N, C-alpha and C positions, 0 to 999 in steps of 0.2 A: 291346657297348661296352667299349673298353679301359679299363684302370685309370686311365690319364692323363686320358681323356675324362671319367670319373666324377669325378676330382678337380677337373678344370677346371669341370665343371658345378656341383659342390658349392660351389666358391669363388665362382662367378658368382651363384648363388642367395643365398649369404651376403652378397655385396656388395649385391645388390638389397634384401634385407631390412634391411641396415644403412642403406642410403640412405633407404628408406621410413621407418624408425624415426627417422632423423635429421631428416627433413622433416616428420614428424607434429607437429601442434600440441598442446602440453600445455595442456589447458583446466581444469586443477585449480583454478586461482585463479578462473576464471569460474564454475565449479561451486560453489565455496565462497561466493562473493559472491551468486550467484543463490539458492542454498539459504537463506542467512541472510536475504536480502531477502524470500523467500517466508515464512519464519518470522515476520519482523517485521510483514508485512502482515496476519497472522492476528489481531492485537490490534486489533479494530475496535469494542470496547465503547464508545469515545467517541462513536460514531454513535448508539448506544442512549441515551447520556447526552443528546445533542443532541435526539433524538426526544422524550425525556421531559421536556424543559425546561418546556414550557407546563403540563404537569400539576403540576410542582413549583411553578411560579409561581402557579398557581391556589390552592395551599395558602396562599400568603402574601397574595394579593389576590383573593379570591373574588368581588369586586364586578364584575370584568371578564368579558366573554364569551370563554371560552377554547376551547369545544368545537370550533369550526371549525378553529382553529389546531392543536389537538391532533390532529385527523384528518389535516390536511394535512401536518403535521410527520412523522407516521408514514409517509405515502406517500413523502415526501422521503427519509426515512431508508432506506427500501427501495431507492430509486434509488441512494443513496450506497453502500449495501452491495453492490449489484450491480456498480457501477463498481469497487469494491475487489476484488470476487471476480474480475472480469476481469483486473485487474492481477495478482492472486495466481495465476490460471490461467496467465498469460503467464510469470511468474517460475518456476512449476512446470515448464512446458514447457522453458524455457531451462535449468533445473537438470538435467532429465532428458537433454536433448540434449547438454549439455556433459559428461555422464557417459558419453557414447557409447552411449546407449540410444535406443529409439524411443518415441514418444509418440502416442497415439491418442485424439483428441477427436471422432472422426467421429460417435459415437453421441450426443454432446451438441450437435451442430451446430445443430439446430433450436431447442433450449432456449436456447443462447447468443444466437442471432440474435433470438429472440422477446424475450429479456430486454432487448435494446437498444431495441426498439420500444416497450416498456412502461415505460421509465425515468421518464417524466413523468406516468404515470397517477396521478390522485388528488391531484396537487400543485396547490394553488390559485395564482392569479396573484400573491397576496401573498407567497408563498414563492419562494425562488430556484430556478427550474426549470433543468434541465440544458440548456445551450445547444446549438444545432444543431452548432456546431463540436465540442463535446465528444461529442455523439452520433456524429458522423462519425468522431472519433478512436477512440471505443470500438469502433465497427464495424470500423475498420481493424485494431485490435489483435486482435479476435476472428478476423478473416480470417487474420491471421498465425498464430494458434494452430491454426486449422483447416488451413492450408497445411502446417504441420509434420506433420500426420497424413496429408494427401493425398500429399505428396512424400516422406514418410518421411525427414526430415532426420536426418543423423548428425552426430557431433561436428565433422567437418571442414567442415560446412556451417552451423555455428552463426552464422557471420558474416553469412550471407544473411538470416536472420530478424532479427538485430540491426539490419541496415541498414534494413529495411523497417518495423520496429516502433518505431524511435527517435522519429520525429516524432509519431505518435499518442500514444505513452507520455508524452512531454514535455508534450503538450497536456492530459493528464489529471492527472499528478502533479508536473510541473515547477513552479517557484515562481510562474509565471504561469498555471499550469493550473487547471482547474475545481476539482478536489478540494483542492489546496493552498490556493487562495484562499478557498473556502467554510469550510474548517476554521480558517484563520488569521483570517478576518474574522467570519463568522457565529457559529461556535462560541465564539470569544473574546468577542464581543458578548453572547451569551447568558449566559455565565458571569459577566461583569461585572454584568449586569442582576440576575442571581440573587444575587450577593454583596450588592448594594445592598438588594435586597428582604429578604434575611435580616436585615440590620442594622436596617432599619426595622420589620420585623415584631416582632422580639424586644424592641426598644426601646419600641415601643408597648405591648406586653404588660406590660412591667415598670412602666409608668406608670399602668396601669389598676387600679382597685380598691384594696383593702387587702390585697395579697398578703403572705403571711408571709415571713419572712426565708428560710426553707427553700425556698419556692416561687420567690422571686427568684433564689436560688442555682441552683436547677434550671434556670431559664430561661437564666441566664448559661452554664451548662454545655452546654445544648442549642444555644445560639447558637454556641459554640465548636466543637461537633461539626459543625454544618452548614457553618460557614465553613471548617473543616479539610477537609471533603469537597469543598467548592468549590475550595479551593486544590490539592487532590490531582488533581482533574479537570483543572484548568488545567495542572498539571505534566505530566499524561498527554497532553494536547493538544499541548503544546510538544514532547514526546518523539516523538509521531507525526508532527508536521511535520518533525522532524529525520530520521525514517525515510524519509518521502517524498522529502526533499531529497537524502539520501545515495543512495537508489535511482536517482533521476533523474541525479545526478552520475555515478554508476558506469556507468549505461547510456550516457550521453553520451561518457564516456571510451572505452568499448568501441567505440562507433560511430566516434569520431574516429580511433582507432588502426587500425580496419579501413579507413577511407577513405584514410588515409595509408599504407596497405600496410605497417604496422609489425608486424602479427601480434598475435593475442590472447594470446600468451604472452611478449610483450615484457617484459623485466626491469623496466623503469620502470612499465609498466602493472600488472604483478603486485604490485609494492610499493604502488601506489595502491589497488588492489582490497583488498589485505590491510588497509590503514589504514581503508578504508571498512567492512570487516567488523568491525574492532575497535570503530568508532564505532556501528555498528548494534547490536552486542552490548550496549553501554552503554545504548542506548535501549530495547532489549528488556527489560533488567533493570528499568528504570524502569516500563515498561508492565506487566510481570508483577506489580509490587507495587502497581499502582494499583487 
């Protein structure tokens, strides 16, 4: 090969590399958003708070039959945590894929699918069971996670998993989704009931017998402690709702940009994702202190 041919071939290869580099999608913002979303979903202690509510209410009103509700609520909390775990697994897969790495959930395939089938196990009709629509959405999201392993998605194919996962994800964590609704309505209802029960319980105690001034003061302090705990739990619940909201909004923006062929590294999208990461960080700080 002559020197000129070598130079020509070198320049041609450099041109191809430059073109490929220029056409490559920079998924840094997608990675940061999905990684932050993954971190935020880990704070699921409010589900434990929800599960333990009947036990706490039993303390304030032992006259009622709480045992069946306590058992059912524990089963329901397991279902909620499994749903949150599926969302976390999806965000983890998206974070790994957007970092141009591979993800392999093939070993967990049976476990994930089995967890979907058992979501309503032990939940009595009196408690809010996971709807068929939500079960279907969770199953679809699991399939997308498993597809990422089977098809060995790389960063350039992140848009594919976003396209197929958006609808089931929105059904689970969107503002009309099962998780969002049950936290916003059922969790909030429980905390309000508990707040009222705390007021009544300590007020009744203070009126009974001939308690000393020291005992009355102690009851006032305990009431404040319990009410402060209740308020803190309510604040954590609001923070987690914001987390779910920001994740749902962010994923919808990714989906919309992909469908409109604007690219996942579009400047406007990058700015929006950055703003959502900042908001998620604020909620993570609240949750970490709860």
